[in-house]
C-alpha positions, 0 to 999 in steps of 0.5 A, a space after each residue: 590596181 590594173 590587171 595586166 595581161 600581155 601575150 608572149 613574143 620572141 622578146 628580142 625587140 627593144 621597140 616592142 618592149 618599149 611599146 609594151 611599157 607605153 601601153 602599161 603606163 597608159 593603163 596605170 596612169 603613169 603620166 611621168 613615164 609617158 611624158 618622158 617618152 614623147 617628143 614636144 611635138 607629140 600628135 595623138 589622134 583618137 579617130 572619131 573623137 579628138 586630136 591632141 597636139 603638143 606635150 602640154 595638151 598631151 599632159 592635160 589629156 593624160 590627167 583627164 584620163 586618170 580620173 577613170 583607170 581601167 581595171 584590166 589591160 589585155 595587150 594582144 599584139 605589139 609590132 614594130 618595123 623601122 620608125 613605125 609600130 602598132 599595138 592592139 588589145 582591150 581594156 576593161 573599165 570599173 563600170 563593166 564596159 570594155 573597149 577594143 583598141 588599135 594604136 599606131 605609133 611613129 617614132 622620132 629617135 627613141 621617143 614617140 612623135 605620133 599616135 593614132 588610136 582606134 577605140 571601139 566599145 565592145 561591151 556596154 557598162 553594167 
């Protein structure tokens, strides 16, 4: 089970709550939740690594990610403004490695249309 730590905020923004749930779903491997909340044309770029285009490719990437679930998600900040949002924090993996991340989101209505992720390894595996 993934330990989840989320820093408190004012608690009055539905989009902030939405992005918190998105990040928790990524950490817990909840592909069904994620697939229901992205457009068919979802675009996800992991800078310096890969670009995922469309819901089918997104689903395959989620399946591949589920092979190694993080042991902990620390969500430091979530911000939104209009059709844009951002989140940052860190994840710890079973092998002891740790990654810092910043994700930038673009909404289309109540779903995500675009995700841009920056991921940096901050602690090597043990």
